[in-house]
TORGUZA-468269 format. One line per field, with one value per residue: residue in one letter; x negated, y, z negated of N, C-alpha, C in turn. Coordinates in steps of 0.1 Angstrom, whole numbers. Each point is the difference from the previous one (the first is absolute). Layout:
N
type <- (a  ...)
n_xx <- (X  ...)
n_yy <- (Y  ...)
n_zz <- (Z  ...)
ca_xx <- (X  ...)
ca_yy <- (Y  ...)
ca_zz <- (Z  ...)
c_xx <- (X  ...)
c_yy <- (Y  ...)
c_zz <- (Z  ...)
This chain:
147
type <- (m  k  s  l  k  i  e  e  l  l  n  p  l  i  e  d  l  g  y  e  l  w  a  c  e  y  l  a  q  g  k  h  s  v  l  r  v  y  i  d  h  p  e  g  i  s  i  d  d  c  s  k  v  s  h  h  v  s  a  i  l  d  v  e  d  p  i  s  g  n  y  q  l  e  i  s  s  p  g  l  d  r  p  l  f  k  p  a  h  y  e  s  y  i  g  h  d  v  q  l  k  l  n  s  p  v  a  k  r  r  k  l  k  g  n  i  k  a  i  t  d  s  i  l  t  v  e  l  d  e  g  l  q  d  i  d  v  s  n  i  v  k  a  n  l  v  v)
n_xx <- (10  4  6  2  3  8  5  1  4  8  3  -8  6  12  -3  -5  11  2  10  11  2  9  4  6  7  5  5  6  -2  -3  2  8  -7  -2  -13  4  -11  2  -8  -9  -2  -9  -6  9  10  -8  4  -11  3  12  -5  -9  9  8  -10  -5  12  2  -13  1  11  -7  -10  5  7  2  4  9  -1  8  -8  4  -12  3  -10  2  0  0  -7  5  10  -13  1  7  -10  -10  -1  -11  8  9  -10  -4  13  -4  12  0  7  10  1  10  -2  11  -4  -1  12  -5  6  5  -13  -1  4  -12  0  -13  -5  -11  5  2  -10  7  -11  12  0  7  -5  12  -3  13  9  5  -14  -8  -6  1  -9  5  -13  4  7  -12  9  2  -13  4  -12  4  -1)
n_yy <- (-133  7  8  -12  -6  11  0  -13  4  10  -7  -10  2  1  -11  -5  5  -6  -7  2  -12  9  0  -10  7  -11  10  -12  9  -12  8  2  -11  0  1  1  6  -3  11  -3  10  -2  5  -9  2  3  10  6  -3  4  11  1  -3  9  7  -3  3  10  2  -3  8  8  -2  1  10  4  10  -8  6  10  9  8  4  -1  9  -4  11  -8  11  11  -1  -4  -7  -9  -8  1  -12  0  4  -10  -9  6  -2  -9  3  -2  10  -9  2  -9  -7  -7  -13  -5  4  10  -4  -8  2  6  12  -1  7  -2  -4  -1  -11  -9  -8  -11  -7  -4  3  10  6  5  12  -4  9  -12  1  -9  0  -14  2  -10  0  -13  6  5  9  9  4  11  6  4  10)
n_zz <- (65  10  -10  -6  11  3  -12  2  11  -5  -11  6  12  -6  -8  12  4  -12  5  -7  4  -1  13  7  9  5  7  2  11  5  10  -11  1  -13  1  -12  0  -13  -1  -9  -8  -10  10  4  8  9  9  -3  -13  1  6  -9  -10  6  3  -13  -6  8  -1  -13  0  8  -8  -12  4  -13  8  4  12  3  -5  -9  0  -12  -2  -13  -8  -11  -2  -5  10  -2  11  -7  3  -8  -7  7  10  -3  -1  10  1  -9  -4  13  5  4  13  -2  11  -3  3  -12  -3  -8  -11  9  2  12  -5  -4  -10  -3  -12  7  -5  10  4  0  5  3  -13  5  -11  2  -6  0  3  5  2  -5  12  1  9  7  2  2  -9  0  6  -9  -3  -6  -3  -12  8)
ca_xx <- (3  -9  -8  -11  -11  -7  -8  -12  -8  -5  -6  -15  -3  4  -9  -13  1  0  14  7  12  11  9  4  14  4  14  3  12  -2  -10  -3  -5  -10  -10  -4  -11  -2  -13  -1  -14  1  0  12  -1  2  3  -13  -1  10  -5  -12  5  8  -10  -6  10  5  -10  1  13  -1  -8  7  14  8  14  4  9  -4  3  -7  -9  0  -8  6  -2  12  7  4  11  -5  7  -6  2  -6  0  -11  4  9  -9  -8  9  8  2  5  14  0  13  0  11  0  8  12  2  -4  8  11  -5  -11  -10  -3  -11  -4  -14  -7  -5  -9  1  -5  2  8  11  -3  8  3  10  11  8  8  -9  -10  6  -10  3  -10  -7  5  13  -2  -2  -8  -3  -8  -1  8  -9)
ca_yy <- (14  7  10  -6  -4  12  5  -8  4  14  3  2  12  12  1  4  15  7  2  -12  -4  0  -10  1  -2  -2  2  -5  7  -1  8  11  -6  8  -5  11  -4  10  0  9  4  8  15  3  -3  12  -4  -5  -14  -8  -1  -9  -14  -3  -3  -14  -10  -2  -9  -14  -6  -2  -13  -11  0  -7  4  0  11  14  5  13  -1  12  -1  10  -1  -4  12  0  -9  -12  -13  -11  -12  -12  1  9  14  3  0  13  11  -2  13  9  -2  -6  -1  -13  -4  -14  -9  -5  9  -3  9  4  10  -4  11  3  9  -3  1  -14  -4  -12  -9  -13  -8  7  6  14  4  14  6  8  7  -9  -9  -7  -9  -7  0  -8  9  -4  6  14  3  12  6  12  8  13  12)
ca_zz <- (2  9  -7  -8  9  4  -12  -1  11  -1  -13  0  8  -7  -11  5  3  -13  -4  -5  8  -9  5  14  1  14  3  13  5  15  6  -9  -12  -6  -10  -9  -8  -11  -5  -12  -4  -12  3  8  15  9  14  6  -4  8  14  0  -2  11  10  -2  -1  14  7  -4  4  14  2  -7  6  -9  2  14  3  -2  -14  -3  -12  -9  -12  -9  -14  -7  -6  -14  -3  7  0  -7  8  -6  -15  -5  1  -12  -11  0  -3  -12  -7  10  5  13  7  6  9  -2  9  -8  -12  -14  -8  9  9  9  -2  -14  -4  -13  -4  0  -14  1  11  -3  12  10  -7  -4  -10  1  -10  6  -10  -8  -7  8  10  8  15  8  10  13  2  2  14  0  -13  1  -12  0  -3)
c_xx <- (-11  -9  -11  -12  -8  -8  -13  -10  -6  -7  -15  -4  2  -9  -14  0  1  14  6  12  12  10  2  15  3  15  3  13  -1  -11  -4  -5  -12  -8  -5  -11  -3  -14  -1  -15  2  0  11  -4  3  4  -13  -2  9  -5  -12  4  8  -9  -5  11  5  -9  1  13  0  -7  7  14  9  15  3  10  -5  3  -8  -8  0  -9  4  -5  13  7  3  11  -2  9  -8  4  -4  1  -11  4  9  -8  -7  9  10  1  5  14  -1  15  0  13  -1  9  13  2  -5  6  11  -4  -11  -11  -2  -11  -3  -14  -6  -6  -10  2  -7  4  8  12  -4  11  1  9  9  7  6  -9  -9  7  -12  5  -11  -5  5  13  -2  -3  -10  -2  -9  -2  9  -9  7)
c_yy <- (7  10  -5  -4  12  6  -8  3  13  3  2  13  13  2  5  15  8  3  -13  -2  -1  -11  2  -3  -1  1  -4  6  0  9  12  -6  8  -9  11  -6  11  -2  10  2  8  15  4  -4  12  -6  -6  -15  -9  -2  -10  -14  -5  -5  -14  -11  -3  -9  -14  -6  -3  -14  -12  -2  -9  2  -1  11  13  4  13  -3  13  -3  12  -2  -5  12  -1  -9  -14  -12  -10  -13  -13  1  9  14  4  0  13  12  -3  13  11  -3  -5  0  -13  -2  -15  -7  -3  9  -6  11  7  11  -5  11  3  10  -3  1  -14  -3  -11  -7  -13  -9  8  7  14  4  16  4  9  7  -9  -11  -7  -10  -7  -2  -9  9  -4  6  15  2  12  6  12  6  12  11  9)
c_zz <- (8  -7  -8  9  5  -11  -1  11  -2  -13  0  7  -8  -12  4  3  -12  -5  -6  9  -10  4  15  0  15  1  14  5  16  5  -9  -14  -6  -10  -8  -10  -10  -5  -12  -3  -13  2  9  15  8  14  6  -4  8  14  1  -1  12  12  -1  0  14  7  -5  4  15  3  -6  5  -9  2  15  3  -4  -15  -1  -13  -8  -12  -9  -14  -6  -6  -15  -4  7  -1  -8  7  -8  -15  -6  0  -12  -13  -2  -5  -11  -8  9  5  14  5  7  9  0  11  -7  -12  -13  -8  9  10  9  0  -15  -2  -15  -2  0  -14  1  13  -4  11  11  -6  -4  -11  0  -10  7  -11  -10  -7  10  10  7  14  7  11  14  3  3  15  2  -14  2  -14  1  -5  -10)
């Protein structure tokens, strides 16, 4: 997956700048493709932080050229309704509500809202209105915290 290689490339740089690389998301849409890089910091992220990181990230992407073709680079905070991508993200937010979009239906639905109860290996346990539900992380298309 392209995003993982880009994360490996950018993580040391972003950490050296004093930020956490939350995740990278590459949306291939022809000449309108987007590389979104989420950064985080305990004190929050400002526009100046995004600009600083963008300058450094642009330079390394120009040299390493991991993406062929045109794309728009976006540097962003994950925000309060932050997207969750990795098992460690789910682990950090046990006890919080999450909105999920799934590839395949679970409990006869592709959109679920519930409370994160556990993550074990690649299985996310969420408490829905009708009870606990185990969901394979590979089945999750999109996950966001509910504010």
